[in-house]
C-alpha positions in Angstrom: -11.6 -11.0 2.1 -7.9 -10.5 2.9 -5.5 -9.2 0.2 -1.7 -9.6 0.3 0.3 -7.3 -1.9 3.7 -8.4 -3.2 5.9 -6.6 -5.7 9.3 -6.6 -7.4 9.7 -2.8 -7.5 12.9 -1.6 -5.8 11.4 1.4 -4.0 14.7 2.4 -2.4 16.6 2.5 -5.7 14.2 4.2 -8.1 11.1 6.3 -7.5 8.4 6.3 -10.1 5.0 5.3 -11.3 5.2 1.7 -10.3 5.6 2.6 -6.7 2.8 5.1 -7.0 0.5 2.4 -8.5 1.3 -0.2 -5.8 0.8 2.3 -2.9 -2.3 3.8 -4.5 -3.8 0.3 -5.0 -3.4 -0.6 -1.4 -4.9 2.7 -0.3 -7.9 2.2 -2.6 -8.5 -1.3 -1.3 -8.3 -0.1 2.3 -10.7 2.8 1.6 -13.5 0.3 0.6 -12.9 -1.7 3.7 -10.8 -4.6 2.6 -8.1 -6.0 4.9 -4.7 -5.5 3.1 -1.2 -6.4 4.1 2.2 -6.5 2.5 3.1 -10.1 1.9 5.6 -11.2 4.4 7.5 -14.0 2.7 9.3 -14.9 5.9 6.1 -15.3 7.9 4.7 -18.8 7.5 1.7 -17.9 9.7 0.4 -15.1 7.5 -2.9 -15.9 5.8 -4.8 -14.4 2.9 -7.3 -15.0 0.1 -5.7 -13.0 -2.7 -2.1 -12.1 -3.6 -2.0 -9.1 -5.8 1.4 -9.3 -7.4 2.9 -6.3 -9.1 5.4 -7.6 -11.6 5.7 -11.1 -13.1 5.8 -13.9 -10.5 7.4 -17.2 -11.2 5.2 -20.2 -12.1 6.5 -21.9 -8.9 5.3 -18.9 -6.9 1.8 -19.2 -8.4 1.7 -22.9 -8.0 2.7 -22.7 -4.3 0.0 -20.0 -3.7 -2.6 -22.2 -5.3 -1.6 -25.1 -3.1 -2.3 -22.9 -0.1 -5.7 -22.0 -1.5 -4.6 -18.4 -2.4 -5.6 -16.8 -5.8 -3.0 -14.8 -7.6 -3.7 -11.6 -9.4 -0.8 -10.5 -11.7 -0.2 -6.8 -12.7 2.9 -6.3 -14.9 3.8 -3.0 -16.6 4.8 -3.6 -20.2 6.3 -0.2 -20.9 9.3 -1.3 -23.0 7.5 -4.0 -24.9 4.5 -1.7 -25.6 6.8 1.0 -27.1 8.6 -1.3 -29.6 7.6 -1.3 -33.2 5.4 -4.0 -34.7 8.3 -5.7 -36.5 10.4 -5.7 -33.3 7.5 -7.4 -31.4 7.1 -9.9 -34.2 10.8 -10.9 -34.0 10.5 -11.1 -30.2 7.5 -13.4 -30.4 9.2 -15.6 -32.9 12.3 -15.9 -30.6 10.1 -16.7 -27.6 8.3 -19.4 -29.6 11.6 -20.9 -30.9 13.1 -20.8 -27.5 10.3 -22.8 -26.0 10.7 -25.4 -28.8 14.5 -25.9 -28.7 15.8 -24.8 -25.3 15.5 -26.8 -22.1 12.5 -26.1 -19.9 14.9 -25.2 -17.0 16.1 -22.2 -19.1 12.8 -20.9 -20.5 11.2 -21.3 -17.0 13.3 -18.4 -15.8 11.5 -16.1 -18.1 8.2 -16.9 -16.4 6.2 -16.5 -19.7 3.7 -19.2 -18.5 2.8 -17.1 -15.5 0.2 -15.3 -17.7 -1.6 -18.6 -18.2 -1.3 -19.7 -14.6 -2.5 -16.5 -12.8 -6.1 -16.3 -11.8 -6.3 -12.8 -13.2 -4.1 -10.6 -15.3 -4.5 -6.8 -14.8 -3.7 -4.5 -17.7 -3.8 -0.7 -17.5 -5.0 -0.1 -21.0 -6.5 -1.9 -24.0 -3.0 -1.9 -25.5 -1.4 -3.7 -22.6 -4.3 -6.2 -22.6 -3.6 -6.8 -26.3 0.1 -7.4 -25.6 -0.6 -9.8 -22.7 -2.9 -11.8 -24.9 -0.9 -11.9 -28.1 2.6 -12.0 -26.7 2.2 -14.2 -23.6 -1.1 -16.0 -24.2 -3.1 -14.6 -21.3 -6.6 -16.1 -21.5 -9.2 -13.6 -22.5 -11.5 -14.7 -19.7 -8.9 -13.9 -17.1 -7.7 -10.6 -18.6 -9.0 -7.4 -17.0 -8.4 -3.8 -17.8 -8.1 -1.5 -14.8 -6.8 2.0 -15.1 -4.7 3.8 -12.5 -6.3 5.9 -9.8 -5.5 9.5 -8.9 -5.5 11.2 -5.5 -8.5 13.3 -4.5 -6.4 16.5 -4.4 -6.3 16.6 -8.2 -10.1 16.6 -8.4 -10.8 19.1 -5.6 -8.2 21.7 -6.5 -10.0 24.9 -7.4 -9.9 26.3 -10.9 -7.8 29.4 -11.5 -6.9 31.5 -14.5 -4.5 29.8 -16.8 -1.0 31.2 -17.1 1.3 31.2 -20.1 3.5 28.2 -19.1 3.0 24.7 -20.2 4.0 22.0 -17.6 6.0 18.8 -17.9 6.1 16.5 -14.9 8.6 13.8 -15.3 11.7 12.2 -13.8 14.8 14.0 -15.3 16.1 11.0 -17.2 16.7 10.0 -20.9 13.5 8.0 -21.1 11.4 11.0 -20.4 13.2 13.1 -23.0 13.1 16.3 -20.9 16.3 17.6 -22.5 14.9 17.2 -26.0 11.6 18.8 -24.9 13.5 21.7 -23.4 15.6 22.2 -26.6 12.4 22.1 -28.6 10.8 24.7 -26.3 13.7 27.1 -26.9 13.6 26.5 -30.6 9.8 27.1 -30.7 9.9 29.9 -28.1 7.3 28.1 -26.0 7.5 28.5 -22.2 7.5 25.1 -20.3 7.8 24.6 -16.6 9.5 21.3 -15.7 8.8 19.4 -12.4 10.7 16.3 -11.3 13.8 14.9 -9.7 16.7 13.1 -11.3 17.8 9.7 -10.2 21.1 11.3 -9.4 22.2 14.9 -9.5 25.6 13.7 -10.9 23.8 12.3 -14.0 25.3 14.1 -17.1 21.8 14.1 -18.7 20.4 16.0 -15.6 23.3 18.4 -15.7 22.7 19.1 -19.4 19.0 19.8 -18.6 19.9 22.2 -15.8 22.3 24.1 -18.1 19.5 24.6 -20.6 17.2 25.9 -17.9 19.8 28.4 -16.7 20.7 29.6 -20.2 17.1 29.9 -21.4 15.0 31.0 -18.4 12.4 32.7 -20.6 11.3 29.3 -22.1 12.6 26.6 -19.7 11.8 26.9 -16.0 12.9 24.1 -13.6 11.0 23.9 -10.3 12.6 20.7 -9.0 10.5 18.0 -7.5 7.1 18.6 -5.9 6.0 16.0 -3.4 3.0 17.8 -2.0 0.0 16.6 -4.0 -2.2 19.7 -3.3 0.7 21.9 -4.4 1.2 19.9 -7.6 -2.5 20.1 -8.3 -2.4 23.9 -8.0 0.5 23.9 -10.5 -1.5 21.9 -13.0 -4.6 24.1 -12.6 -2.8 27.3 -13.6 -0.8 25.7 -16.5 -1.7 26.3 -20.1 -1.3 22.6 -21.0 0.6 19.4 -20.2 3.5 17.9 -22.2 5.0 14.4 -21.9 7.1 13.2 -24.8 8.8 10.1 -23.3 10.0 7.2 -25.3 8.0 4.6 -23.3 5.2 4.5 -20.7 2.7 2.0 -19.5 0.0 4.5 -18.3 1.4 7.9 -17.2 0.3 9.1 -13.8 1.4 12.6 -14.7 -0.9 12.6 -17.7 -3.8 11.3 -15.6 -3.1 13.9 -12.9 -3.2 16.6 -15.6 -6.4 15.2 -17.0 -8.0 15.3 -13.5 -7.1 19.0 -13.5 -8.7 19.5 -16.9 -5.5 20.3 -18.8 -5.1 19.7 -22.5 -2.5 17.1 -23.3 0.4 16.7 -25.7 1.7 13.2 -25.6 4.2 11.0 -27.5 2.5 9.3 -30.4 2.8 5.8 -28.9 0.2 3.0 -28.5 -0.2 3.5 -24.8 -1.2 7.2 -25.2 -3.5 6.5 -28.1 -5.1 3.7 -26.1 -5.6 5.7 -23.0 -6.6 9.1 -24.5 -7.6 8.4 -28.1 -9.0 11.6 -29.6 -8.7 13.5 -26.3 -5.1 14.6 -26.7 -2.7 15.9 -29.3 0.2 13.6 -30.2 3.8 14.2 -31.2 6.1 11.6 -32.9 9.1 10.4 -30.9 11.9 11.7 -33.1 15.4 13.1 -32.9 14.4 15.8 -35.4 14.3 18.9 -33.2 12.4 20.9 -35.7 9.5 18.4 -35.8 9.2 18.4 -32.1 9.4 22.2 -31.9 6.7 22.7 -34.6 4.3 20.3 -32.8 5.0 22.1 -29.5 4.2 25.5 -31.0 1.0 24.0 -32.6 -0.1 22.6 -29.3 0.7 25.9 -27.4 -1.4 27.9 -29.7 -4.3 25.5 -29.8 -4.3 24.7 -26.0 -6.9 27.4 -24.9 -9.4 26.0 -27.4 -8.9 22.3 -26.7 -11.5 20.4 -24.7 -10.1 18.7 -21.5 -9.8 14.9 -21.5 -12.2 12.7 -19.6 -11.3 12.7 -15.9 -9.7 9.6 -14.5 -10.9 7.5 -11.6 -10.1 7.9 -7.9 -8.2 5.1 -6.0 -11.4 4.2 -4.2 -13.1 3.6 -7.5 -10.2 1.4 -8.6 -10.5 -0.5 -5.3 -14.1 -1.3 -6.1 -13.2 -2.5 -9.6 -10.5 -4.8 -8.1 -12.8 -6.1 -5.4 -15.2 -7.2 -8.2 -12.4 -9.1 -9.9 -11.3 -10.7 -6.6 -14.8 -11.9 -6.0 -15.2 -13.2 -9.5 -12.0 -15.3 -9.5 -12.8 -16.5 -5.9 -16.2 -17.8 -7.0 -14.7 -19.5 -10.0 -12.2 -21.5 -7.9 -14.7 -22.4 -5.1 
């Protein structure tokens, strides 16, 4: 079986979880012995059995692949949609339905909503994303599979060490991750948090504001920059008191999974993705502009962290590769 990987992620413009997911998936598939290549759209001689597409391919893309005898597996992150309120999703669904009724097909085709019905398999990272794919886009239940993200071995093999006083927050320094708001709440609650991550640009005013807070309140806000070495990052998790991520939207946070692999208690945004992925294995904080609410929840988590049970450990990329191999074989046999 030969797998071709294609994606819409602009690696050169924005680092993040989607890139990690794509590269980790390829690594997991290779670890179980599958032949894997990046899809070369310019190479008419390239062959393959499966295209694993990260993003939402067009219906024409899927149709052309099928004509060549290639099955298409579609894995799209629904971070924004999954973080909207139920009323907002209801309005969006109504607008989608109305658009399909009154607008020309040439217009609605550009949205690629029907790709969910055409793909041989749709991959969701959580039960919540699977629900959205089914209810919002009509993904057939029999072609809908839930496959979590994998985590590198370093996070499982890192040795346990005594916990220190600092919580840790690993996130890109940008508005969506709400690191400024968390830093402000840490100062208000007098809870020490160590932040790890890079900005998209060091000229970003939001990043500069975060750096100012870290410099003015070093007793409670420590900024360590980005850490690319996985073993080093695992060691940081191992000695932390707990993990905090209070972003406005996620699909399935790699940082939270890494922290779980290192047996850290979790404080996450009270959003459907987090409830779906961690259920009763984490503490949750509402996404709010009320600083006092966030500060109180942060203090509550800090005091409770030593007594909290660690969440269930995530899977390795090799285990994810085996799950995907099973899906590939299933959709292959269905089409044969």
